[in-house]
KOLGU-4560 file (N, C-alpha, C; in nm, 3 decimals, padded with zeros to 5 digits):
<recs>
<n_xx: 00.122 n_yy: 11.253 n_zz: -07.763 ca_xx: 00.031 ca_yy: 11.108 ca_zz: -07.696 c_xx: 00.095 c_yy: 11.094 c_zz: -07.545 mol: A seq: 1 type: MET>
<n_xx: 00.002 n_yy: 11.115 n_zz: -07.462 ca_xx: 00.043 ca_yy: 11.102 ca_zz: -07.286 c_xx: 00.088 c_yy: 10.963 c_zz: -07.279 mol: A seq: 2 type: GLU>
<n_xx: 00.197 n_yy: 10.955 n_zz: -07.167 ca_xx: 00.231 ca_yy: 10.840 ca_zz: -07.150 c_xx: 00.223 c_yy: 10.825 c_zz: -06.996 mol: A seq: 3 type: LYS>
<n_xx: 00.227 n_yy: 10.696 n_zz: -06.962 ca_xx: 00.227 ca_yy: 10.681 ca_zz: -06.808 c_xx: 00.316 c_yy: 10.553 c_zz: -06.786 mol: A seq: 4 type: ARG>
<n_xx: 00.376 n_yy: 10.589 n_zz: -06.692 ca_xx: 00.497 ca_yy: 10.503 ca_zz: -06.591 c_xx: 00.420 c_yy: 10.364 c_zz: -06.533 mol: A seq: 5 type: SER>
<n_xx: 00.470 n_yy: 10.223 n_zz: -06.597 ca_xx: 00.387 ca_yy: 10.130 ca_zz: -06.552 c_xx: 00.486 c_yy: 10.026 c_zz: -06.476 mol: A seq: 6 type: VAL>
<n_xx: 00.635 n_yy: 10.073 n_zz: -06.457 ca_xx: 00.723 ca_yy: 10.010 ca_zz: -06.388 c_xx: 00.836 c_yy: 10.077 c_zz: -06.358 mol: A seq: 7 type: PHE>
<n_xx: 00.903 n_yy: 10.080 n_zz: -06.214 ca_xx: 01.031 ca_yy: 10.142 ca_zz: -06.189 c_xx: 01.097 c_yy: 10.061 c_zz: -06.104 mol: A seq: 8 type: ASP>
<n_xx: 01.226 n_yy: 10.052 n_zz: -06.142 ca_xx: 01.311 ca_yy: 09.975 ca_zz: -06.102 c_xx: 01.466 c_yy: 10.012 c_zz: -06.106 mol: A seq: 9 type: THR>
<n_xx: 01.533 n_yy: 09.974 n_zz: -06.030 ca_xx: 01.694 ca_yy: 10.015 ca_zz: -06.018 c_xx: 01.796 c_yy: 09.904 c_zz: -06.074 mol: A seq: 10 type: SER>
<n_xx: 01.749 n_yy: 09.807 n_zz: -06.161 ca_xx: 01.808 ca_yy: 09.669 ca_zz: -06.171 c_xx: 01.769 c_yy: 09.651 c_zz: -06.331 mol: A seq: 11 type: ASP>
<n_xx: 01.862 n_yy: 09.688 n_zz: -06.410 ca_xx: 01.879 ca_yy: 09.695 ca_zz: -06.556 c_xx: 01.801 c_yy: 09.563 c_zz: -06.612 mol: A seq: 12 type: SER>
<n_xx: 01.840 n_yy: 09.440 n_zz: -06.556 ca_xx: 01.806 ca_yy: 09.306 ca_zz: -06.573 c_xx: 01.661 c_yy: 09.273 c_zz: -06.573 mol: A seq: 13 type: PHE>
<n_xx: 01.607 n_yy: 09.354 n_zz: -06.469 ca_xx: 01.452 ca_yy: 09.362 ca_zz: -06.424 c_xx: 01.374 c_yy: 09.457 c_zz: -06.565 mol: A seq: 14 type: ARG>
<n_xx: 01.445 n_yy: 09.563 n_zz: -06.586 ca_xx: 01.404 ca_yy: 09.629 ca_zz: -06.689 c_xx: 01.406 c_yy: 09.587 c_zz: -06.829 mol: A seq: 15 type: ALA>
<n_xx: 01.496 n_yy: 09.499 n_zz: -06.847 ca_xx: 01.504 ca_yy: 09.443 ca_zz: -06.971 c_xx: 01.381 c_yy: 09.305 c_zz: -06.982 mol: A seq: 16 type: ASP>
<n_xx: 01.379 n_yy: 09.267 n_zz: -06.862 ca_xx: 01.271 ca_yy: 09.130 ca_zz: -06.853 c_xx: 01.119 c_yy: 09.216 c_zz: -06.871 mol: A seq: 17 type: MET>
<n_xx: 01.125 n_yy: 09.316 n_zz: -06.815 ca_xx: 00.952 ca_yy: 09.384 ca_zz: -06.804 c_xx: 00.949 c_yy: 09.432 c_zz: -06.987 mol: A seq: 18 type: ALA>
<n_xx: 01.045 n_yy: 09.491 n_zz: -07.023 ca_xx: 01.032 ca_yy: 09.527 ca_zz: -07.169 c_xx: 01.016 c_yy: 09.436 c_zz: -07.259 mol: A seq: 19 type: GLU>
<n_xx: 01.064 n_yy: 09.325 n_zz: -07.249 ca_xx: 01.047 ca_yy: 09.189 ca_zz: -07.320 c_xx: 00.905 c_yy: 09.131 c_zz: -07.299 mol: A seq: 20 type: ALA>
<n_xx: 00.862 n_yy: 09.152 n_zz: -07.166 ca_xx: 00.726 ca_yy: 09.094 ca_zz: -07.168 c_xx: 00.629 c_yy: 09.201 c_zz: -07.249 mol: A seq: 21 type: ARG>
<n_xx: 00.664 n_yy: 09.308 n_zz: -07.231 ca_xx: 00.600 ca_yy: 09.415 ca_zz: -07.289 c_xx: 00.578 c_yy: 09.398 c_zz: -07.472 mol: A seq: 22 type: LEU>
<n_xx: 00.698 n_yy: 09.389 n_zz: -07.476 ca_xx: 00.727 ca_yy: 09.352 ca_zz: -07.640 c_xx: 00.627 c_yy: 09.237 c_zz: -07.700 mol: A seq: 23 type: LYS>
<n_xx: 00.641 n_yy: 09.110 n_zz: -07.602 ca_xx: 00.596 ca_yy: 08.992 ca_zz: -07.645 c_xx: 00.456 c_yy: 09.008 c_zz: -07.645 mol: A seq: 24 type: SER>
<n_xx: 00.391 n_yy: 09.109 n_zz: -07.568 ca_xx: 00.251 ca_yy: 09.145 ca_zz: -07.612 c_xx: 00.190 c_yy: 09.274 c_zz: -07.685 mol: A seq: 25 type: ASN>
<n_xx: 00.309 n_yy: 09.266 n_zz: -07.773 ca_xx: 00.298 ca_yy: 09.388 ca_zz: -07.861 c_xx: 00.246 c_yy: 09.513 c_zz: -07.800 mol: A seq: 26 type: GLU>
<n_xx: 00.298 n_yy: 09.566 n_zz: -07.706 ca_xx: 00.267 ca_yy: 09.691 ca_zz: -07.631 c_xx: 00.419 c_yy: 09.753 c_zz: -07.633 mol: A seq: 27 type: ILE>
<n_xx: 00.369 n_yy: 09.889 n_zz: -07.679 ca_xx: 00.497 ca_yy: 09.978 ca_zz: -07.737 c_xx: 00.512 c_yy: 10.054 c_zz: -07.583 mol: A seq: 28 type: PRO>
<n_xx: 00.648 n_yy: 10.062 n_zz: -07.581 ca_xx: 00.729 ca_yy: 10.114 ca_zz: -07.430 c_xx: 00.820 c_yy: 10.203 c_zz: -07.455 mol: A seq: 29 type: TYR>
<n_xx: 00.883 n_yy: 10.296 n_zz: -07.388 ca_xx: 00.988 ca_yy: 10.357 ca_zz: -07.380 c_xx: 01.045 c_yy: 10.371 c_zz: -07.231 mol: A seq: 30 type: GLU>
<n_xx: 01.191 n_yy: 10.349 n_zz: -07.236 ca_xx: 01.270 ca_yy: 10.326 ca_zz: -07.133 c_xx: 01.297 c_yy: 10.446 c_zz: -07.101 mol: A seq: 31 type: ARG>
<n_xx: 01.318 n_yy: 10.500 n_zz: -06.977 ca_xx: 01.362 ca_yy: 10.654 ca_zz: -06.929 c_xx: 01.440 c_yy: 10.621 c_zz: -06.797 mol: A seq: 32 type: GLN>
<n_xx: 01.577 n_yy: 10.674 n_zz: -06.798 ca_xx: 01.644 ca_yy: 10.673 ca_zz: -06.682 c_xx: 01.637 c_yy: 10.816 c_zz: -06.597 mol: A seq: 33 type: THR>
<n_xx: 01.667 n_yy: 10.779 n_zz: -06.446 ca_xx: 01.629 ca_yy: 10.919 ca_zz: -06.390 c_xx: 01.722 c_yy: 10.882 c_zz: -06.265 mol: A seq: 34 type: PHE>
<n_xx: 01.738 n_yy: 10.996 n_zz: -06.194 ca_xx: 01.845 ca_yy: 11.005 ca_zz: -06.096 c_xx: 01.973 c_yy: 11.012 c_zz: -06.092 mol: A seq: 35 type: GLY>
<n_xx: 02.048 n_yy: 11.075 n_zz: -06.005 ca_xx: 02.189 ca_yy: 11.096 ca_zz: -05.966 c_xx: 02.281 c_yy: 11.012 c_zz: -06.064 mol: A seq: 36 type: ALA>
<n_xx: 02.239 n_yy: 10.863 n_zz: -06.041 ca_xx: 02.357 ca_yy: 10.787 ca_zz: -06.106 c_xx: 02.344 c_yy: 10.744 c_zz: -06.256 mol: A seq: 37 type: GLY>
<n_xx: 02.260 n_yy: 10.818 n_zz: -06.322 ca_xx: 02.245 ca_yy: 10.793 ca_zz: -06.444 c_xx: 02.336 c_yy: 10.780 c_zz: -06.527 mol: A seq: 38 type: THR>
<n_xx: 02.460 n_yy: 10.838 n_zz: -06.527 ca_xx: 02.584 ca_yy: 10.853 ca_zz: -06.580 c_xx: 02.645 c_yy: 10.720 c_zz: -06.546 mol: A seq: 39 type: HIS>
<n_xx: 02.655 n_yy: 10.685 n_zz: -06.424 ca_xx: 02.707 ca_yy: 10.559 ca_zz: -06.357 c_xx: 02.652 c_yy: 10.421 c_zz: -06.462 mol: A seq: 40 type: MET>
<n_xx: 02.509 n_yy: 10.449 n_zz: -06.459 ca_xx: 02.472 ca_yy: 10.307 ca_zz: -06.558 c_xx: 02.516 c_yy: 10.315 c_zz: -06.686 mol: A seq: 41 type: VAL>
<n_xx: 02.524 n_yy: 10.420 n_zz: -06.709 ca_xx: 02.568 ca_yy: 10.423 ca_zz: -06.915 c_xx: 02.721 c_yy: 10.355 c_zz: -06.927 mol: A seq: 42 type: MET>
<n_xx: 02.802 n_yy: 10.401 n_zz: -06.780 ca_xx: 02.926 ca_yy: 10.372 ca_zz: -06.823 c_xx: 02.978 c_yy: 10.242 c_zz: -06.759 mol: A seq: 43 type: VAL>
<n_xx: 02.919 n_yy: 10.235 n_zz: -06.641 ca_xx: 02.946 ca_yy: 10.091 ca_zz: -06.538 c_xx: 02.831 c_yy: 09.983 c_zz: -06.529 mol: A seq: 44 type: PHE>
<n_xx: 02.741 n_yy: 09.996 n_zz: -06.599 ca_xx: 02.620 ca_yy: 09.903 ca_zz: -06.565 c_xx: 02.610 c_yy: 09.893 c_zz: -06.426 mol: A seq: 45 type: GLU>
<n_xx: 02.618 n_yy: 09.980 n_zz: -06.349 ca_xx: 02.583 ca_yy: 09.959 ca_zz: -06.220 c_xx: 02.449 c_yy: 10.085 c_zz: -06.171 mol: A seq: 46 type: LYS>
<n_xx: 02.376 n_yy: 10.050 n_zz: -06.091 ca_xx: 02.255 ca_yy: 10.127 ca_zz: -06.064 c_xx: 02.271 c_yy: 10.248 c_zz: -05.985 mol: A seq: 47 type: SER>
<n_xx: 02.353 n_yy: 10.213 n_zz: -05.908 ca_xx: 02.373 ca_yy: 10.345 ca_zz: -05.798 c_xx: 02.243 c_yy: 10.412 c_zz: -05.761 mol: A seq: 48 type: GLY>
<n_xx: 02.226 n_yy: 10.516 n_zz: -05.731 ca_xx: 02.122 ca_yy: 10.575 ca_zz: -05.684 c_xx: 01.997 c_yy: 10.642 c_zz: -05.800 mol: A seq: 49 type: SER>
<n_xx: 02.008 n_yy: 10.553 n_zz: -05.919 ca_xx: 01.965 ca_yy: 10.576 ca_zz: -06.022 c_xx: 01.838 c_yy: 10.485 c_zz: -06.053 mol: A seq: 50 type: SER>
<n_xx: 01.775 n_yy: 10.498 n_zz: -06.151 ca_xx: 01.648 ca_yy: 10.423 ca_zz: -06.174 c_xx: 01.621 c_yy: 10.401 c_zz: -06.323 mol: A seq: 51 type: GLY>
<n_xx: 01.528 n_yy: 10.318 n_zz: -06.364 ca_xx: 01.472 ca_yy: 10.307 ca_zz: -06.498 c_xx: 01.322 c_yy: 10.288 c_zz: -06.463 mol: A seq: 52 type: ILE>
<n_xx: 01.272 n_yy: 10.348 n_zz: -06.553 ca_xx: 01.127 ca_yy: 10.389 ca_zz: -06.542 c_xx: 01.075 c_yy: 10.316 c_zz: -06.697 mol: A seq: 53 type: ARG>
<n_xx: 00.964 n_yy: 10.258 n_zz: -06.684 ca_xx: 00.916 ca_yy: 10.202 ca_zz: -06.806 c_xx: 00.774 c_yy: 10.266 c_zz: -06.839 mol: A seq: 54 type: ILE>
<n_xx: 00.766 n_yy: 10.332 n_zz: -06.968 ca_xx: 00.673 ca_yy: 10.415 ca_zz: -06.985 c_xx: 00.618 c_yy: 10.347 c_zz: -07.106 mol: A seq: 55 type: LEU>
<n_xx: 00.474 n_yy: 10.335 n_zz: -07.100 ca_xx: 00.353 ca_yy: 10.294 ca_zz: -07.202 c_xx: 00.274 c_yy: 10.410 c_zz: -07.252 mol: A seq: 56 type: VAL>
<n_xx: 00.212 n_yy: 10.402 n_zz: -07.378 ca_xx: 00.122 ca_yy: 10.516 ca_zz: -07.421 c_xx: -00.003 c_yy: 10.493 c_zz: -07.276 mol: A seq: 57 type: PRO>
<n_xx: -00.068 n_yy: 10.604 n_zz: -07.279 ca_xx: -00.174 ca_yy: 10.581 ca_zz: -07.180 c_xx: -00.300 c_yy: 10.498 c_zz: -07.241 mol: A seq: 58 type: GLU>
<n_xx: -00.337 n_yy: 10.487 n_zz: -07.332 ca_xx: -00.414 ca_yy: 10.400 ca_zz: -07.375 c_xx: -00.400 c_yy: 10.256 c_zz: -07.379 mol: A seq: 59 type: ASP>
<n_xx: -00.266 n_yy: 10.215 n_zz: -07.339 ca_xx: -00.216 ca_yy: 10.090 ca_zz: -07.311 c_xx: -00.183 c_yy: 10.050 c_zz: -07.182 mol: A seq: 60 type: CYS>
<n_xx: -00.191 n_yy: 10.167 n_zz: -07.067 ca_xx: -00.142 ca_yy: 10.129 ca_zz: -06.973 c_xx: -00.203 c_yy: 10.007 c_zz: -06.873 mol: A seq: 61 type: ALA>
<n_xx: -00.337 n_yy: 10.001 n_zz: -06.906 ca_xx: -00.405 ca_yy: 09.894 ca_zz: -06.814 c_xx: -00.366 c_yy: 09.780 c_zz: -06.860 mol: A seq: 62 type: ASP>
<n_xx: -00.352 n_yy: 09.742 n_zz: -07.011 ca_xx: -00.301 ca_yy: 09.586 ca_zz: -07.059 c_xx: -00.143 c_yy: 09.607 c_zz: -07.017 mol: A seq: 63 type: GLU>
<n_xx: -00.067 n_yy: 09.686 n_zz: -07.013 ca_xx: 00.074 ca_yy: 09.683 ca_zz: -06.982 c_xx: 00.053 c_yy: 09.630 c_zz: -06.829 mol: A seq: 64 type: ALA>
<n_xx: -00.007 n_yy: 09.715 n_zz: -06.758 ca_xx: -00.007 ca_yy: 09.659 ca_zz: -06.607 c_xx: -00.037 c_yy: 09.516 c_zz: -06.573 mol: A seq: 65 type: SER>
<n_xx: -00.163 n_yy: 09.478 n_zz: -06.649 ca_xx: -00.179 ca_yy: 09.326 ca_zz: -06.662 c_xx: -00.092 c_yy: 09.242 c_zz: -06.692 mol: A seq: 66 type: SER>
<n_xx: -00.036 n_yy: 09.247 n_zz: -06.804 ca_xx: 00.085 ca_yy: 09.157 ca_zz: -06.846 c_xx: 00.197 c_yy: 09.167 c_zz: -06.761 mol: A seq: 67 type: ALA>
<n_xx: 00.231 n_yy: 09.275 n_zz: -06.653 ca_xx: 00.352 ca_yy: 09.287 ca_zz: -06.599 c_xx: 00.313 c_yy: 09.208 c_zz: -06.468 mol: A seq: 68 type: LEU>
<n_xx: 00.186 n_yy: 09.229 n_zz: -06.413 ca_xx: 00.121 ca_yy: 09.174 ca_zz: -06.305 c_xx: 00.121 c_yy: 09.013 c_zz: -06.320 mol: A seq: 69 type: GLU>
<n_xx: 00.086 n_yy: 08.974 n_zz: -06.459 ca_xx: 00.064 ca_yy: 08.823 ca_zz: -06.463 c_xx: 00.195 c_yy: 08.767 c_zz: -06.462 mol: A seq: 70 type: ALA>
<n_xx: 00.313 n_yy: 08.826 n_zz: -06.500 ca_xx: 00.423 ca_yy: 08.779 ca_zz: -06.503 c_xx: 00.526 c_yy: 08.782 c_zz: -06.401 mol: A seq: 71 type: ALA>
<n_xx: 00.429 n_yy: 08.825 n_zz: -06.278 ca_xx: 00.525 ca_yy: 08.848 ca_zz: -06.159 c_xx: 00.601 c_yy: 08.993 c_zz: -06.121 mol: A seq: 72 type: GLY>
<n_xx: 00.575 n_yy: 09.075 n_zz: -06.179 ca_xx: 00.650 ca_yy: 09.195 ca_zz: -06.181 c_xx: 00.626 c_yy: 09.296 c_zz: -06.056 mol: A seq: 73 type: PHE>
<n_xx: 00.473 n_yy: 09.253 n_zz: -06.004 ca_xx: 00.443 ca_yy: 09.345 ca_zz: -05.926 c_xx: 00.427 c_yy: 09.286 c_zz: -05.772 mol: A seq: 74 type: TYR>
<n_xx: 00.515 n_yy: 09.192 n_zz: -05.745 ca_xx: 00.505 ca_yy: 09.116 ca_zz: -05.630 c_xx: 00.608 c_yy: 09.168 c_zz: -05.518 mol: A seq: 75 type: GLN>
</recs>
């Protein structure tokens, strides 16, 4: 199944909040970390130059984007 990115951030708290919004709307998601600082995130909970990407199944992408937009994540 193809996945689409619906939210990127370097802030783990914002990623947690976005995931909670998706979960409350029963939208499946996957968290992906990327960038040079990924090890730092895992060890020290600091973002450095890394990021977090929230992926959802392609067929849920529009619903996920709408849910995140309604919650103010795209401002």
